[in-house]
N, C-alpha and C positions, 0 to 999 in steps of 0.2 A: 433873549437877553444876552448882552455881551458877556463873554468870559472875563473873569477877574484874575489879574496877575499881580503878584505882590513881590516887591523888592525889599530886602532887609540889609541895611548896612550895619555890620557888627563892630562894635568898639569895646574897650575894656569895661566901661561903665554902663553903656546903654545900647539899645537897639533902635535905630531909626527905620521906620516902616513907611513905605509908600505903596499906594494901591492904584492900579490902572484898570479901566479908563476913568474911574471916578475922581482921580487926583487927590484922594484922601491921604493925609499924612499925619502920623503920630509917632510918639516915642515911648518906650518903656525901659525900665531898668533891666540890666542883664543879670538878673538873679532869679531865684525860684518864683517869687511873687510876680515879677515882670514877665517871665516866660509864661506863667499860668494865665496872666491877663491877656497876653498875645494870643495864646491858643484859644481862649474863650472867644475873643473877637473874631478870629478866623473861622472857628467852628460855627459861629452864628451866621456868617455869610461865607460859605466854603469857596475858596479860590480854585481856579483851574491849576495853578502852579505857584509855588513860593520859591524864589531864587535867593541864595546867599553866595557871597564870595568866600573862597578858602582863605582865611586870614590867620595863618599861623596857629591853628588849633582853637581859636576863640569861637569858631562857628560850630564846633563839634557838639557841644551840649545843646545848643539851640536847635540844630538840625535834627539831632536825635530825639529831642522832646517833640518836635513837630511831626516827625515820622511816626513816633509811637502813638501820637494822637490821631493818626490817619490822614494827616495833611500832606498832599503831594509836594515834595521838596527836592530841589536840585542844588548841588554845591558846584560852582563853576570857577574856572581859573580867572583871577582878577584881571589879567592882561586882556582876556577876551572882552571884558566889560569896558576897560579903558579904551581899547581900540574902537569899540562900538561908540563910546562917548565922543571920541575925536571925530569919527565918521559923521556923527550927527551934529557936530559943531559945539558940543558941550565941553568947554575947556576949563571952566571954573570947577573947583572941587571942595565941597563941604560934605558933612555927613548926610544932611538932608538931600542935597543934590545927588549924592552918590546913590542914596536909596531910590530916588526917582529914576536915575539912569538904569539901575539894576532892574526896576520894574518894567521900564521900556524895553530893555534887553530881553526880559522874560517873555514879553508879549510878542516881540519881533522874531526871536530865535526859537523860543519854546524848547529849551534843552530837556532831554529825557530824564525824568526822575529815576534815580537808581536806588536800589536797596542799600541802606547805610550799614556799615560794619557793626557787629555786635560788640559787647564788652571784651570778649576774648580776642577778637580781631584787633580792636583798638590797643589792647595791651601788647600784643605781639608786635604791632607797628611801632609802639613806643619803645619797646625793648630793642628792636632792630635799629631804630633811629639813635638811641642812646649808645649802642655799640659803635655805630658809625662815628658819633661825636668823639668817643674815647679813642678810637683808632686815629682820628685826625689829630687829637691832642698828642698821642704818642709819637706820631710822625713828626710833629712840630718839635717836640722835645729831643728826638733823635737828631734832627737837623741842627738844633742848637748845640748838642753835644759834639757834633763833628766840627763846629766852628769855635768852640770854647777851648781856651788854653789854661785858664785858672783852675788850680787843683780843687779848691773847695766847691767852685761852681760845677765842675765836672762831676764831683761826688753827689752834689744835690740833684743834678740832672739824672744821674744814674738811679738814684733812689726814687725819683719821680717816675722814671720809665718803668722800674720794677713794680711800683704801686699801680700804675696804669695797666700793666700787663696782668696783674692779679685781678683787677676790677673787670677787665675784658674777659678773663677766664671765668669769673663768677657770672658775668652776663651770658656767656656762651652756655654755661650749665643751666641757667634759668630759661633761656630760649629753648634749649634741648628738652627740658621737662615740659615746657609749654606746648611744644609741637607734638611730643609723644603723648601728651594728655588728650589730644584730639585724634581719634581714629581717622577722620576725614583728612586732616592735615598730614598725618603720617603716610597715608596711602598716596596723597598728592605729592609729597616730597619724594617718596620712593620712585614714583613715575618720572619726576623731573630729573632725579639724580641717575636714572638709567641712561641718560644721554652722556656720552664721553665728553669731559671738559666741564661738566656742571657739578659743583661741589655744594657744601652746606651754605656757604655765604650767599651764592646766587639763588639757590632754591628757597632759602628763608626770606631773602629780600623779595622774591617774587610772591611768596605767600603773604607777606606783610604789606608790600607796596603796590602789588599789581593783582588785586582780586579779580579783575576782568579777564585774566588769562584763561583761554579756553572758551570764552563766551562771545568773543568778537571775531570778525573776519581777519585774515592775515594783514590786509591793508590797514584796517582800523587799529589793530593792536600795534603795528609798527608806527603809525602816526601818534598813537597815545604815548608810547615810550619816547618817541622823538628820533627814530632811526629811519624814517621814510624820507627820501630825498624829494624836495619840492622844486618845481621848475621855476626858472627866472628868465622867461623869454619875453621879448617885446619886438614886434615887427620882424625884421630879419635877424635881430640879435638873438643868439642862443647862449644864455648865461649858464654859469656852472650850477649844477644841482647841489643843493645844500640841505642839511638837516637842521631843524630848529624846534624850539619848544620841548614838549614832552616832560618826562620825569627824570631829572638829572641823577637822582640817587639810584634808580634802577639802571639807567644807562651806564653809569660809572662801573657798577659791579658786572653788568653784562659785557662791558669792554674787556675787563680782566679775564672773565671766563672765556671769551672768544679768542683771546691770545693763547690760552691753554688749549682750547678746542682746535685751533689752527694747526696744532702739532699732533693731537691724539685722536681727533674725530675725523674719520675718513671723508665724510660729506663736507665738512667745513674746510678741511685741508685741501681738498680738490678744488673747491671754489676759490680759495685764497691763491693757490698756485696758478689757476687759470687766469684770474684777473691780473696778477702780477706779470704773467707771461704776456698778457695783452697790453702791458705798459701802464697799468693803473698804479698810482702812488700807493705806498703801503697803507696809509691811513684810509684812503678811499676803499681799498680792498678789505680792510678790517671792518669798516662800517657796513659794507655789503654783507660780510660774514656775520656781523652782529644781527642784522635783519634776518638772515637765513636761520641763525640759531634760535632767534625769538619765534620765528614762524614755526619751526620744528617743535619747540616747547609748547606753543599755543595749540598745535595739532594734537600733541600727546595729552595735554590737559583736557582737550575737547573730547577726544576719542577714548580716553582712559586706557590707553594701550602703551606699554613701555617701548623704549627705543629698540628698533630692529635694524641692524646694519644691512645695507644692500649686498 
């Protein structure tokens, strides 16, 4: 019997479901009753794999319920599915068509189901994401303050900045308590912070946003974050290697940590100086150092051994 693959397009109100190779299609509401109906239908005829797109958090509840029910589920990057749709000539886009494309993608690519984060991990990710949002708001307010000349407006901006700073400090305390409340996270953070240049912001971003750290090879972890250069060659043309995709939130924090590590971490500093001496632009050298720092952190998380300077 052919294996069954299911694609689910998640929207605010409903779930459009498509089954391959039977071409069965149906929809349920995205609420407790609808998800229960979906699980019942999938358990009656167990699929080899269910695939959903990562859609701004809307998929979390559905994927969690499916995984808890023992249904193999994978959450994939929407861009992968759209690229697959274009490659197969599917240019039209509706919820039902999207569900079918996701099912076809599941059958063709068969992405590996991964263990979904538990409630504590989801909370840590939400706290770290909220802190990042408040930091961005404070940066925007500070930029406005530098440009403003009106006295009342400047005072209002200063009050806004002070309020945002207090909220960020409260979030920092909440994240601190959350990490210290888990012995596993506390040990993991201590290992990561043993590396010169790695502070709380990077270590907690990695805990929240990169649970795969230590579980993948150095090439796969670099590609996952988006610091692995991809070739752009054709015939005799040798194009510039460029990084693409990945997880921008992790990459942004990793960049700032690498800038610090290029001054205080002997391994990163040596790599940066060697590349600059070879004529590489500063940004290219820093990107290579980002990859090196990530590989070091991946090895430390894998081996459960702290940093040891050569």
